[in-house]
N, C-alpha and C positions, 0 to 999 in steps of 0.2 A: 694660186696658193702662195702665201707669203714665205719669204726665205727666213728661216729661223737662225738666229745667232746664239751660240752657246755662251753661257757666262764663263768668265775667266776662272780657271781652277784656283782655288785658294790654297795652294801648296806653299808651305813655309819656305821662304827663300834661303834660310840658313841651313836647314837640314834636307831640303829637296824632298820632303815627304817621308823620310826615314827617321822618325823622331827618337828612337831608342836603339842602343847598341849594347851588346854584351862584351864586357872587357874581362879578360882573365887576370886573376891575381897572381898567377904563377904557382905551379905546384898543384898537388891534389890532396884531398882529405884522406882519412884513414880507410874509407870505403872505396877509394879510387876515383871519386868523382872530381872533375875539374872545377875549381872554385872560380866563380864569376860574379861580377856585379853588373847592374844595369844602369847605364848613363842615359839621361834624357836631354833632349835639346833645350837649352836655356831660353830660347826665344819663344817656342810654342808650348813649352812644358809637357812635351810628350804627346801632343795631339796630332802633329803633322800638318795642321792647317794654320793659317794666319788670317788676320783681318784683311778685308779687301783693300783698304787704303795702303797697307804695307806691301801687298803683292803688286799693286799697280805702280807704286813708286820705285820698287826694286831695291829699297834700302835694307840694310841689315838691322834687325831688331836687337841684336845682342849688345852693340855699342850704345843703343838708345836706352836699354834697360839698366845700364851702369855696370855691366859685367865685362871685364877685360878679356883679352884672348887667353890669358893664363888661368882664367876661371875665378879670379879674385874680384871682389867688389871694388869699384872705383873709389878712390879717396881713402883707402885703408893701407 
């Protein structure tokens, strides 16, 4: 029986598979609910997966896409 090898997981190297987070805006609305927004990973656009070539090279896709660490587009 041949030994099977599993394919490498295509987890995004930038977000480690956690593509979205809830961020509080501070304070509550009139009904008492906490106000939040959802932020998505800029590299995988909220899917949690990445192309195989990106996972195998181990590079960050955020710098490649032209987005700096401050969230602004490069060159602006």
